[in-house]
N, C-alpha and C positions, 0 to 999 in steps of 0.2 A: 971855192967853197970846199972846205975840208970835210972829211967824213964825220969828224967829231961834231962840228957845228950842225951838220945835217942831221947827224944822229940826234943831237939835242933838239933841233927844230922839230923833228918828227915826234919827239916825246911831248912837245907842247900842244895843247888843244888848239884847234883852229878857231878863228873868230866866230864862225857859225856854231861850233860846238859850245863856245862859252856863252852864247846868247840863249837865254831860256826860251822855250816855246811858250806861246800864249796860254795853252791849257795848264802847263806846269806853273806858270806865274799866277794864274787865278787860284789854283789849288793852294799854292804856298801862301798867297795873300789871305785867302779864307781861313787857312789854319792859323795864321798869325792873329787875325782878328778874333777868332774864337778863343784863342789862348789869352789874348788881352782881355776879352770879356769875362772869361772865367776868373782871371786875377783881379780885375777891378769890380766884379759883381754886376756889370751892366748888361750882360747877356743872360738870357734864360738858360737854365740847365737842360740837358737832354731829357727826353720823355721818361726814360728809365730812372734818371736821378730824381725828376720831379715826383714820380710815383713813390719812390723810396722815401723822399722827404715828407710827402703827404702822409704816408703810412706812419712815419715816426712821430708826426705832429698830431695824429688823431687823439683827441682827449679820451681818457679812460671812461668806461661806462659808469654812469651814476647809479647808485643803488635805488631800487624802487621805494617811494615813500611808504612809511608804515601806515596801515589802514586801521582806524579805530573802530571797534565794534562795541555795540551796547551790551551790557551784561544780560545774560539770558533771564527772561522772566520765569517765575515759578509756574509750573503746570497746574492749572486749576483742578484737573482731574486727580492730582496727587495730594491735594490739600487735605488736612486732617478733617474728617467729617464732623467730629465733635466741635472743632473750632468753627467750621463753616456754619453749623447749626446755631452756635452761640452768636456768631456775627449776624446771622439772619434774624434771630430773635431780638438782638439789640437794635437792628435797623427798623424793626416793626414798632418800636416804641415801648413804653413802660407796660408792665403787666396790668391787665384789667382788674378793677376792684372786685371784691368778693360778691358784689351785688349782681353783676351780670357780665357775660363775656362781651368783649368789645373788639376783638381781633379775629382774623381768619387765617387758618393754617393752609399749608400747601394742598391739603385734601379738600379744601373748600368748607370744612367744618369749623365752628367757632373755637377760639382759644381764649382762656382755658375752658375746659368742659369736663364733666364727670362721665366716666365709663366704668366697666367692671372687668375683672379677670375672667377669661373664658375657661381656663383649665385649673386642675388641682395642683399643677406644677408649672410655674412660670419663672423664667430667669430674668432678673434685672441686671443689666450690664452697665459698665462704666461709660460706654459710648455707643453711638448708633451703628452697630455692626457686630457680626458674630466673632470678629477678631478681638474684641474688647473683653476683658475679664468679667466674670460674673460676680457681682457684689452681694446679691441676695437671691434666694430662691423662695418664692411664695408657694405655700401649700394650701391656700384657701381659695377655692372657686367662689366667684361672685363678690370677692372683696372689692369695694368701691375704691377707685383711684382717680386722680385728676390728671388729665393730659395738659401739659403746659408748653410743649414744644413738639415740632414735627420735623423729620428729616427723611425724605424719600419714604421708605416703608417702615420707618422706626418712629416710635413715640416716646418722648420723655415724660415720665409720670411722677406724681407725688402721692405717697400712700398716707393713710390716716395719722401715722407717727411723724410725718414730715420728711421721710427718706425719699430721695430722688434718684432716678436712673432711667435707662433706656430699655424698652420692651418692643418686640416686634409686633406690628399691628395685628397679626393673626392671633395673638394671644389675648386680644382685647375684644370686648363686645359692647355695643351701645345699650345693652340692657341696664337700666338704672336700679341701683341698690343703695342701701344705707348701712352704716354701722353705728350701733348705740354707743354714745360717748359717756353716758352717766350710769352709774350702778343703781339698780332698782328704779329705773326710769318708768314713769306711769304711762301706759298706753291707754288713752282715754277713748270713750265711746263716741264722743263728739269733739269738735274743735273748739272747746270751751274750757276755761280754767276750773269751772265748777262741775265738769262732767265726771261721771264715775269711771273707775278703772276697769278696763277690759282685761289687762294683764300688767305684770311688772316685769320689766326686761333687765337682764344683766348687762353690764358693760362689755362691749366687744361682740355682742350678738349681731348677726347680719340678717337683714330682711329686705323685702322688695319695696321699692318706692313707687307708690301708686298715684299720688296727687299732692300738689302743693299750690293751693289757690293763691292768686295774686293778692298781696297785701295782708295775707294771713300769717300768723306766727306758728301755724301748725302744718304738718304734712301727714297725709294718710299713708300708712305703711302696713305691710303684712309680715309677721314674724312667726314662723312655725305654725301656720294655720290661724293665727290670731290677727284680726284686722282692727285698726284703730288709728287714733291721732296722736302724734308725737311732736313735741315742740321742736322747732328748728334748731334751737341751741343745744338740744340733747342728742342730735344725730350728726353724722358726717356723711355727705354725699349729695347735698343740695346747697345752692347759694342762698344767701340771706333774703334777697329780693326776687329769686327765680320763681317763675310761674310754670307749673307743670299740671296739665289737665289730662 
């Protein structure tokens, strides 16, 4: 055996060195199987890869559905008082005939009804409130007016000329008065067409209403100290069939 061959033999691995150990064989086989699984897709990915894949496949968040809301209803406390009063009057039905009141206001008093002005200066406004403009200023105390509507502390009135507007209730009184509608109207001593005259009254004169018997065409009044009977159709301040005792 020459040294050369020996030397070459020494360089070759021994049979024991060429045979892999069991542990190394298992690891190598496991590595090959994992690689084959990765390539063929038959093996699950490692946990880190699964987490990454799950995160990338998470669907994007959907926007919240729109919520429909009903339109806000108008505040009843901000409604126009004039319109509210008109709606209330419309709901109460048609106005009563001139014969007798047939409705009742929020005050519990009949509508329509006659009252009179309490002061020598009374403002009539366009609506039931101090914020409404003044349409007329009355300078005649005891002028008879007709209450045709009510809203809280305000009263809608009609004057002898037919003008209508709103007056605060404190400016009115339940005292009954009349205004003469005919010039040189005869104030009779009794409720009879043949009765003599106690006085002749000028148109527009204001007097006190004392009595209107039921079924009578006359009312007893007092004007500037004169008392007598005046035909209903010659005065303004009492209804045609109204009875006042």
